Steps between C-alpha positions, in 0.01 A plus 500: 500500500354845434247543222598807299246476218193284448286526192355206311697325343822662632650496851829651612648407839813587697644188661646602839716192540722529193409861402373398157210655316259235376271559201218256427303522176358259242616188690855641508697588811809719470736576789731799461740710700427873518741590220350231274151626577593852390651360179180301444307826534725658235442199273123534536523872422693425179236247396222747579653756264466250213126451550293616204123544466474160330692312771299217660775299668842587638791255495682500830836326491627374833866408518480189714461192279442732203131524582283712271151588618227664295282720717181670400539875474281544808712261712823659376382851589387379841840336561687808385286729714541280807878489461513881459295549816726269702814670365365844589387400852780263594797686356366855542522549128284755325229337295472635147193412298545544126204577276 
């Protein structure tokens, strides 16, 4: 297992055995294939665009078991940033940071 990103409270790993990307945050573990991971990045980007100055929490809806998680804005931004970094490094994608 290769650690791709480590920042409290988020870790992103690449599992060599089954080639899955593993994300661990807020007592949740998600395993995804590469294509799912890129779609997850797109989902996080869409949520980030909806953030307003008054936003304190972000609702993250995970498909499996219809799980909805409320993350603090700080944790959400950290998760989003970590996923963007892994996408840019792992898939040679250009990282775009919006203001």
